[in-house]
C-alpha positions in Angstrom: 8.4 -11.1 12.8 5.7 -11.0 10.3 6.3 -11.5 6.5 4.7 -8.1 6.1 7.2 -6.3 8.5 10.0 -8.1 6.6 8.8 -6.6 3.4 8.7 -3.0 5.2 12.2 -3.6 6.4 13.4 -3.8 2.8 12.4 -0.6 1.8 13.2 0.9 5.5 9.7 1.5 6.0 6.9 0.7 8.1 3.6 -1.7 7.8 0.6 0.3 7.0 -1.7 -2.4 6.7 -1.4 -6.4 7.1 -4.0 -7.7 4.9 -3.3 -7.2 2.2 0.1 -6.3 3.0 0.8 -2.7 2.5 4.3 -0.9 3.5 5.2 2.7 3.3 8.4 4.6 3.4 7.9 8.7 3.2 10.0 10.6 0.8 12.2 13.4 2.0 10.7 16.2 0.0 10.1 19.6 1.6 6.6 20.2 -0.1 3.6 22.6 0.4 0.1 22.2 -0.9 -2.0 25.5 -0.9 0.9 27.1 0.9 0.9 24.8 3.8 3.8 22.5 4.5 2.7 18.8 4.2 4.3 15.6 5.7 1.2 13.7 4.7 1.4 10.1 3.3 -1.0 11.0 1.0 1.4 13.5 -0.4 4.7 11.9 0.0 4.4 8.1 0.0 6.7 5.3 -1.4 4.3 2.5 -1.1 4.1 -1.1 -1.9 1.2 -3.6 -1.7 1.4 -7.5 -2.0 -1.8 -9.5 -2.3 -1.9 -13.4 -1.7 -3.1 -13.9 -5.4 0.3 -12.7 -6.5 -0.6 -9.0 -7.4 2.0 -6.6 -6.5 1.5 -2.8 -6.8 3.7 0.2 -6.3 3.3 3.9 -6.0 5.7 6.9 -5.3 5.5 10.6 -5.4 8.4 12.0 -7.7 9.9 15.2 -8.5 9.9 16.1 -12.2 13.7 15.5 -12.5 13.1 11.9 -11.0 10.4 10.9 -13.4 12.4 9.5 -16.4 15.2 7.9 -14.1 12.5 6.0 -12.1 10.6 4.8 -15.4 13.8 3.6 -16.7 15.0 1.8 -13.6 11.5 0.2 -13.0 11.4 -1.2 -16.5 15.0 -2.3 -16.4 14.0 -4.5 -13.5 11.0 -6.0 -15.3 8.2 -3.7 -13.6 5.4 -2.6 -15.6 4.8 1.3 -15.3 1.0 1.9 -15.5 0.2 5.5 -14.7 2.0 8.8 -14.2 0.0 11.8 -13.1 -0.6 14.6 -10.5 -2.6 14.4 -7.5 -2.6 18.1 -6.0 -3.2 21.4 -7.3 -1.2 24.5 -6.1 1.8 22.2 -4.7 5.4 23.3 -4.6 7.6 21.8 -5.8 5.5 20.1 -8.4 4.7 16.5 -7.1 3.9 13.7 -9.6 3.0 10.1 -8.9 4.1 7.0 -10.6 2.3 3.6 -10.3 3.7 0.2 -11.3 2.8 -3.5 -11.1 3.7 -7.2 -11.4 1.7 -10.4 -11.1 3.5 -13.6 -9.9 6.7 -12.2 -8.9 7.8 -13.2 -5.2 6.9 -10.3 -2.9 10.4 -10.0 -1.4 11.8 -9.6 -5.1 9.3 -7.2 -6.0 10.1 -5.0 -3.0 13.7 -5.4 -3.6 13.6 -4.4 -7.3 11.1 -1.4 -6.6 13.5 -0.1 -3.8 16.5 -0.6 -5.9 14.8 1.5 -8.7 14.2 4.3 -6.2 17.8 4.2 -5.2 19.0 4.1 -8.9 16.7 7.2 -9.6 18.1 9.2 -6.8 15.0 9.1 -4.5 15.5 10.5 -1.0 13.7 9.2 2.0 13.1 10.6 5.6 
């Protein structure tokens, strides 16, 4: 089993790309954009990437009520939150996206801390 697959297994997700390693687990949010139901990974991601130079990145879609719990849970685990913004117009419910990062942490530890934060914040997954 590849290292990237082992990282995907930590979050119960799948490998999107292997170099650099990108893993994803879709959120369980019944969302529409422009009145159309979406299951797109562009709309519903919980994604992590791991580069060989030690750069670890994370992004997740969040509901408004999940924003502060996720922010607190990531910070508590030593992860730096770097952005919080929307991606879409005319979506229902309101979808917001949070990004976080770390340099030098073992990728397995980054994946574990990121997913623990998501669970603590109450994020639901497909």
